[in-house]
N, C-alpha and C positions, 0 to 999 in steps of 0.2 A: 504494500500500500504506500502510495506517495504522500509526501507532506501536504500536497494540495488536497488529496482525498481526505486526509485526517482533519485538515482545516475545515473543509466543507462539512464533514460529518459532525465535528465538534460544534460548529456553528448551528447546525440543525438541532443537535442534542440540546444546546443551550436554549434555543427557542422553544423546544418542546417542554423543557423543564420550567421555563418562565411561564408558558401558557398554563401548564398544570398547576403551578403555584398560584397564579392569579385566579384560577377557577376552582381552587380547593380540590384538586384531583390528586389522589394518592397513587403515585406511579408504581410503588411497590405492590399495592393491592391490585392494580390493573394488570401488571405484567408478571408479578411473582418472582422474577429474578432479573439480575443485571443483564444476563445473556439474552433474555427475551426482549428487553428494552433495546439492546444493541441491534438485534435482528430487526425489530420494528423500525428503528431509526434508519438503518440501511435501506430497507424496503420502501419506507416513506420517502426518503430522499430520492431514490431512484424513480419512484412513481411520479413525484412532483416534477422532476426534470423532464420526464417523458410527456407528462400532461402539459408542460409549458412549451412543447414542440421540439425538444432536444431529441435527436435520433437515438435509438436504443443503444447502438454501439458506443456513441459518444457519452451517453448517460452512464452506461456500465463502466466505462473507463474513468469517468469523472469520480464515480463513487468508489470503485475498487482499485483503480490504478491503471495507468497507461499500459495497453497491451493485454489487459486481462480479458477483454471480450474476445480477442483473437485466440487466446489460450483456451477459453471456454469452448469456442467453436471447434477448435482442433480436438479437444478432449471428447466432445459430444460426437463429432464426426467419426473419430476412431472407435468409439464405443458402439456406434451404429453399424460398423462394417463387419 
């Protein structure tokens, strides 16, 4: 994961925590674990980028790091062969 990806995800995490705090939402009760919150943050960030019109490949690379989409495509392609 690149520093840009971490910066993006940390920014989204901070916004989600701020929103939860402002609306009296207990994130631990909602997600049950830090890992579940991390997974949600990654999925939420990806979905928001795609909803804003960012191409899937670019959104994936922005969230998980440059070249990760191509690595996923290769892994899926090889598994399907």
